[in-house]
N, C-alpha and C positions, 0 to 999 in steps of 0.2 A: 342243849341243842336237841331237837326232835324233828322228825319228818312226818308228814301226814299224807295218807293215801285216801282218795275219795271213792275208791272202788269198793262196792259192798261185798262182804263175804258171801259166798254161795249159800252157806248154811244159816244165814242170819234169820232169826225168828221174826214173826210178825210184830211182836211186842218190843223188840230190841230197839233202843234209842241210840242214834249215832253219837259216839263219843260220850256215853253215859257216865263214864268214870273220869271225865275231864272237867275240871272246875277252874276257870280262869276269871278272876275278879276284874273284869274290864267291860264297860258298857258296849263298846264297839265290837268286841269279840263275842259278847252275848248276843248282839243283834245278828252277827254273821253266822254263828253256830245255830241260831234259831232258824235262819233261812236254809242252812244246809240240812237240818233235820226235817224241815218241811219238804224239801226236794227229795230227800231220801225216802220219806214216807209215801211220796207220790211220784215215783220215778217215771220219766219219759224223756224222749230225745230233746225236745225243745223247752222242757219245763212246764208244759201245759198238759194236764190230764184230760183227754178227750173222751174217756169212757163214759157213756151216758148212764151206766148202771151205778156209778159211785156218787156218793153225796159230796157236794163241794165243801172243802174245809172252810172254817170260819175266816181264815186269812184271805181266802180266795174271793170272799164276798164283801171285802171291807171298803171298796172305793166305788163311788157313784158320782157321776156328773149329771146334774139336773139343768136342762136348758129351759129358760123362761123367755118368751117373746112378748114384747109390748109393741104392737104395730097399728093400733087404732083401726083395724079392719081393712086397711089398704091392701089390695091384691098384690101389686109389685113389692110392697114392703114385706108382706108375709112370705113371698117367694124368696126375697133376699134373706130373711131370717132363716128360712128352711135351708137355703144354700149354705149359710153360715154354719148352722148346726151340723150339716152333713160333712163339710170340710173339717170342722174342728174335731168331730168325733173320729173321723178317719185318722187324722194326724195324732191325736192323743192315743188312740188304740194301737198305733204302730210302736209306741214307746212304753206305755204303762200296761203292765199285765193285770188281769183280774179287775178290769174297770168296766162298769156298765153305764149306759146312757139312757136317759128318759127325758120326756118333756113334761114339765110341771106347770100348772096353771098360775101359781104364784110362789113367792119365796117361802111362805109358811108350810107349803106341802113338802118342802125339803126335809122337814123334821120328822116325817112319817115313814121314812124308808127303813123298814125292819131289817136287821141283819147286816146293815152297813155301818161300820165303825167310823167311816169318813164320808161326808157328802159335801160337795162344793156346788154352788149355784152359779151358772153363767147366764146372765141376763142381757138380752139384746133389745135395745130401744131403737126402732126405725121410725123416722118422722119424714113426712112429705114436706117439700118446700119448693119455692120458686126462686131461681131456676134449679136449685140443688136441694136434695134432702140430706139427712144425716143418719149415721149409724153410731150408736154409743153402746159400749159393752162394759159391764162390771162383773167382777168375779168375787164371790164372797163365801164365807164359811156357812155351810148349810144349817148348822145348829145354832150358831151365835148371830148370824147375819152380818158379821164384821166384814166390811169390804177391804180387800187388800190389793186390788188392781182395777184400774179403770182407764178407758181410752175412748176417743171419739174421732170421727172423720166425716167429711162431707162427700156425698156421692150423688151422681145423677141416678134417680130411681127408675131407670129403665131396666127391665129384668135381664136382658142380654148384656147390656153395656156395663151395668154396675157390678154384676156378678163375675165379670172378668177383668175389672179394672185393677190397677196396681194398688190403689188405696184400699180396696176391699181385701185383696189377698194379703197385704201387709197387716191389716187389722186382724184377720183370722190367725195369721202366723203368730203375732204378738200375744193374742189371747191364748192360743194353744200353748206357747212357751210358758206363760204365766200359770195356766192350769196345771201343766205337768210339774212345774216347780212347787205349786201348792200341794199337789198329790204326794210328792216325795217328801214334803216337810210335815206330814201329818203327825199328830201326837202319838199315834199308836206305834208299836214296835216295827222297825223296818225289816223286811225279809231279804233273802239273798238277792232277789231280782231288783228291789229298790236300791240296795247298796251297789249292785252292779251298774245300774243306770246312772247313779251319781258318779261312779268312777268313769264310766263311758263319757259322760258330759264333760268331766274334767279333761279327759284325753282329747276330745274334740277342740276344746279351747287351747290346749297346749299345741296341738297340731298346727293351728293357724298362726302361731308365733314364728314358724319356720326355723326356729333355733334347733341346731342338731341335738343338743342334750334334751330339749323338750320333745322333739320327735321320737327319740329313743324312749323317753319316759312314757310318752303317749302310747307307744307300741306295747310297753310292759303293762300299762294300765288296761288297755284293751284285752290283752291276754288274760289278766287277772279277772276282769269283768266277765269274760266268756267262761272262765273256770267257775265263777260263782253262779252264773245263770246263762247257760248256752243260748245265744240268740244270734241272728244273722248280722245285726248292726255292728257290734264290736269286732266280729271276725272280718267282715267286709272292710271296716275302717282300717284294719291293719294293712290290707291291700292298698287302700288309698294313701296311707302314710308312705308306702314304698313308691307309689306313683309321684307324689309330691316331692319326695326326696330325690327321685330321679330327675324331675324337671328342674328342681332348684340347684342340686349339687352334682347331678349326673353320677351319683353313686349311692348305694344303700349300705355301704360297709360299716357305717357307724351305728346301725340298728342292732339291737340285741339278738335278733333272729335273722338269718340270711335266707329264709324261705322266700322264693320269688313271689312278686305280686300276683302273677297269673295263677299260681298254684293256690294261693290263699283265696283269691276271688272265686275260683272254680269250686273250692271246698265250701265256701259260704253259699253259693248257689245250689250246690248239690244237697247240702243239709237243710237249707232254708229257702226253697225256691220261691216262696210267696213273700219273702221279706223285701220291702221296697228299697232299703239301703243296699242289700245284697244285689238286687236287680240293677240299680243305677251304677254301682261300682263295677258290676260285671259288664255293663254296657261300656263304661270308660275303658276297662281292661281289654275287652274284645276289640275295640277300635284302635287303641293306642299300640297294641302289640300285634297288629296285623291279622286280626281275626276276621270273622264274617260280619260285614257291615249290616246286612239285613238282620242277622241275629241280634247285633248290638242295638239296632233301632227298635226291635221288638221289646228288648229288655228295658230300654229307656222309657218307652211308652207304657209298658206295664207298671213300671215304678211310679210314673206320674199318675196313672189311673188309681193306684193304691193309695198314693199320698200326693195330691196336687200341690202341696206346700213345700215339697222337697226341692230346694234350689239346685242341689247337686244333680238331680235327675233332669231338670230343665237345661242345665249346662251340658250334660251328656248329649241330650237330644239336639241342642244347638250345634255342637261340634259335628254330629253325624249329618245333620241337615246341610251344614256348610260344606262338609266333605263330599256330599253327593249332589252339590250344585243347587240345592234348594235354598238359595241365599236369603231371600226375604223371610221365609219361615225360620231359618237359622237365627237371624237377628231378632225376630220376635220372641223366640224361645230364650235367647240370651238376655234380652231385655227383661223377661219375666224373672229369670234367675237373679238379675241385678236388683230388681224391685223387691223380691222376696228377702234378699239379704241386706237391704238398706238398714243402716244403723247397727249392724252386728259387726263382730270382729272379723267376719269372713267376707265383708263387702269387697275388699280389694281383689280377692280371689275370683269373684264373679264379674267384676269390672273387666278383668282380663279376658273372660269369655266374650264379653261385649266387644272388646277390641278385635278378637279373632273373627267374630261374625260380621262386624262392620267392614273389616278388611276383605272378607269374602264377598260382601255386597258391593265392594268397589268404592265405598265412601271412606277414603283414607283420612279425611279430616275428622270424621266421627270416630274412626278407629284410634286416632291419636288422642282424642279426648278421653276415651275409655282407658287407653294405655297410661296416660298421665294421671288419671284418677287412681288407677291401681298402684302406680309407682309412688304417688304422694301418700296414699294410705299405708303402703308397706314399702319403704325405700329399699329394703334388701331383697325384694321379690324380683328374681331375674327374668322370668318369661316375658312380662310386658316390655322390659327394656330391650329384649331381642327384637320384638316387633317394632319398637320405636326406631331402632337402628335401620331396619329394613324400610320402614315408612319414610324416614328422612332421606335415605338413599334414593328411594323411588321418586321423591319430590325434587331431587337434585338440590337439596338444601344443605350446602356445605357446612354452614355454621351450626345448624341444627344437628346435622350428622355427627360433627365432631363432639358436640355436647352429649349426644346420646351414646356415642361410642365410649366416651370417657366415663360416663355413669355406669355403663354395663361392665367395663373393665375393672371398676372398683369392686364389683361382685365376682366377676369372672375374668381374672387377669389375662388368661391365655386366649381370649376370644379373637377370632379372625373372621372376616366376612365369608370366606369360603366354607366355613362350618355350616352356614345356613343351607348349603346344598348337600351336606353330608347326611346320608340316610340314618345315621345313628344319633344325630344331634336332635334334641327334643323340641322340634318345631314341626310336628307332624302335619298339622292342618295347613300351615303356611306353604308346604310343598305341594298342596293340592289346589291352591287358588292362584289367581293371576299375579299376586304380589311377588311370588317367587320368580316369575319371568322378568320382572323389573330388577330384581336382585341379580339374576344371571346377566342381564344386559349391562348393569353397572360394573360387574366384575369383568365383562369382556372389554368394556371401554377403559377399564383401569380405575383404581381408586384415587390415584394421585391428583387428578384433576378435580375430583369432588372435594378432597381434603383442602385444596387451595381455593375452592370456590366460596365466595361470600354472598 
């Protein structure tokens, strides 16, 4: 048994190497210690050396994404390709450290980037068509030309419409995820940041299972990722894990650390104020725990501006817009979150935000569709089932109400309708919209009649 401290001795010489007398024959440990030595040699708070007077280490220059556009001279097509490149570079840059972006005339130019140990080429082909055009994207190894990801979609090539369509945003998000995956799977040695990002990606997948053990493991993985490479994402995600645990189980006692969500979210914002994930989790936290709605709105909008592909930020904005009676905008934002998450393991989570926003809009049939989608995708997810109970009661649907109540009580055996009016019960937005008035009316009239109604 031995313990390790990452604090540098005050008298450490410039030539001293971290753990120079430690030799463990394990490839993963060697990758990890290499990253720690790099961080030790270039210390800073967020792992990025911003001093202009220092030469950039070799490992800091090793990743390049080259964008290649094939648009056949069409004005709208070129605008669409430029929008694609702008969004993709923003999203990749928020995740991968030490990555640079450039536009290349063709794939062969990707072989000429000196000092870059890894280059990937992202090629977009935009074609005009009647009545719809198309966008195709391929991602390949810049040195070998081997294509490892490709996708295409049809779009209306109107500069304003196509660049804000759900198909376009989904394409950019899928391409971004593929590019990040390829950058992390490079043949070169992984540094501490890359290893931390892999661990963080695992934690996000575990979180969306909603399983208590997985939530606890995700919290530990985020803590370990932050220790390897301090970034806002893993720290903010630990606050989100607590929020999800609270909504699902109404307790966080099973998590390894009992530090409250608010404290972690505040710490993430203080240390990494420009991090998009810290901003959107901060917006969620500010709103959910009775903070300043205006401040939460600013954080959500800043997060979207920094990374428009972040479904969680759109969900935070949707909640805030609904809570402040901007119902149409709230549903539009929730719809964007649903579209961005389509086909991922988190789709159910954002379908629930669609339910909330549709309920605020007063379209209870639409709200039920989103709630059912969330429940079908994740049968153990409690929040949409709470809304289904309220929506069925509001519609005076006795048969539907009994079914919704039965399904919720399988997850939450102690549920009673009066809990929906309890300020500590996790239905924050429901208490701000007209749906809660229907619940109160049903409680005043008594539940027995509804339970007997067919």
